[in-house]
PALO-89433 format. One record per residue (C-alpha): x, y, z; residue number from 1; residue in three letters. Coordinates in steps of 0.1 Angstrom, whole numbers. Layout:
# PALO-89433
<<X Y Z> NUM ALA>;
...
This chain:
# PALO-89433
<<-214 1058 -47> 1 MET>;
<<-186 1038 -31> 2 ASN>;
<<-161 1030 -57> 3 ARG>;
<<-159 993 -42> 4 GLU>;
<<-195 988 -51> 5 GLN>;
<<-200 971 -84> 6 LYS>;
<<-223 989 -108> 7 GLN>;
<<-246 964 -125> 8 THR>;
<<-273 962 -152> 9 ALA>;
<<-296 933 -164> 10 PHE>;
<<-300 921 -199> 11 GLN>;
<<-331 902 -201> 12 ILE>;
<<-327 885 -235> 13 HIS>;
<<-297 877 -254> 14 PRO>;
<<-311 898 -284> 15 SER>;
<<-317 929 -264> 16 ASP>;
<<-298 959 -272> 17 ASN>;
<<-305 976 -239> 18 VAL>;
<<-300 965 -203> 19 ALA>;
<<-318 978 -171> 20 THR>;
<<-298 996 -144> 21 ALA>;
<<-300 978 -112> 22 LEU>;
<<-291 1008 -93> 23 GLY>;
<<-282 1044 -101> 24 ALA>;
<<-251 1042 -123> 25 LEU>;
<<-224 1066 -127> 26 GLU>;
<<-201 1070 -158> 27 ALA>;
<<-177 1041 -156> 28 GLY>;
<<-178 1003 -159> 29 ARG>;
<<-210 984 -155> 30 VAL>;
<<-211 948 -150> 31 THR>;
<<-240 931 -172> 32 ILE>;
<<-258 904 -156> 33 THR>;
<<-286 881 -170> 34 GLY>;
<<-284 869 -206> 35 GLU>;
<<-255 892 -213> 36 ALA>;
<<-235 887 -244> 37 CYS>;
<<-206 909 -230> 38 ALA>;
<<-198 908 -193> 39 PRO>;
<<-193 948 -191> 40 GLU>;
<<-200 981 -208> 41 ILE>;
<<-187 1017 -200> 42 LEU>;
<<-215 1039 -191> 43 ALA>;
<<-211 1070 -208> 44 ALA>;
<<-231 1092 -183> 45 GLU>;
<<-252 1089 -151> 46 PRO>;
<<-283 1065 -155> 47 ILE>;
<<-311 1063 -129> 48 SER>;
<<-321 1032 -111> 49 ASP>;
<<-345 1012 -134> 50 GLY>;
<<-336 1031 -167> 51 HIS>;
<<-320 1017 -198> 52 LYS>;
<<-285 1016 -209> 53 ILE>;
<<-277 1009 -244> 54 ALA>;
<<-254 978 -248> 55 LEU>;
<<-244 989 -285> 56 LYS>;
<<-246 1017 -309> 57 ASP>;
<<-283 1021 -320> 58 ILE>;
<<-289 1042 -351> 59 GLU>;
<<-320 1066 -354> 60 ALA>;
<<-350 1044 -368> 61 GLY>;
<<-337 1013 -353> 62 MET>;
<<-357 992 -327> 63 PRO>;
<<-350 993 -290> 64 ILE>;
<<-351 957 -280> 65 VAL>;
<<-359 946 -244> 66 LYS>;
<<-375 913 -233> 67 TYR>;
<<-364 900 -269> 68 GLY>;
<<-390 923 -286> 69 VAL>;
<<-391 958 -299> 70 PRO>;
<<-404 982 -273> 71 ILE>;
<<-396 1015 -291> 72 GLY>;
<<-377 1031 -319> 73 THR>;
<<-345 1053 -314> 74 ALA>;
<<-354 1089 -325> 75 THR>;
<<-316 1097 -326> 76 VAL>;
<<-284 1079 -328> 77 ASN>;
<<-277 1063 -294> 78 ILE>;
<<-239 1054 -285> 79 ALA>;
<<-233 1024 -266> 80 ALA>;
<<-232 1030 -230> 81 GLY>;
<<-258 1059 -231> 82 SER>;
<<-291 1065 -211> 83 TRP>;
<<-320 1052 -234> 84 VAL>;
<<-352 1069 -224> 85 HIS>;
<<-380 1090 -238> 86 LEU>;
<<-354 1118 -248> 87 HIS>;
<<-340 1096 -274> 88 CYS>;
<<-367 1069 -282> 89 MET>;
<<-405 1065 -290> 90 ARG>;
<<-425 1039 -272> 91 SER>;
<<-442 1014 -294> 92 ASN>;
<<-470 1009 -266> 93 TYR>;
<<-474 1043 -252> 94 ASP>;
<<-481 1074 -273> 95 GLU>;
<<-486 1096 -244> 96 ARG>;
<<-450 1088 -230> 97 SER>;
<<-436 1115 -255> 98 ALA>;
<<-454 1141 -234> 99 HIS>;
<<-439 1132 -199> 100 LEU>;
<<-412 1147 -179> 101 ASP>;
<<-380 1125 -182> 102 LEU>;
<<-375 1123 -147> 103 MET>;
<<-408 1127 -128> 104 THR>;
<<-433 1112 -154> 105 GLY>;
<<-455 1143 -150> 106 VAL>;
<<-473 1153 -181> 107 PRO>;
<<-457 1185 -196> 108 VAL>;
<<-486 1193 -220> 109 ASP>;
<<-512 1198 -194> 110 SER>;
<<-518 1228 -172> 111 GLU>;
<<-528 1221 -136> 112 TYR>;
<<-546 1247 -114> 113 GLU>;
């Protein structure tokens, strides 16, 4: 990524504890747009386009909030600025998501011939 390009993520609702990456993010400063409570956060690691970044520390067992509603539950402690995806949360809406490859979405519990 060109260092002059601004990294951005979108916070949908003021009560959200995650924002959505509006492009692939590298570790470093990320501008939060939308209903942001804070103007920026430091990404702790690379985060793929369209994936979630934690806006604050989220303890294991706490809800992942997006759209102003809980969409899942943290399965481990998640530090602010970290990638939030199937490796650290369980979906409230899709039990099957726990059996999908993190990057491709391909089921990992099925054999294909």
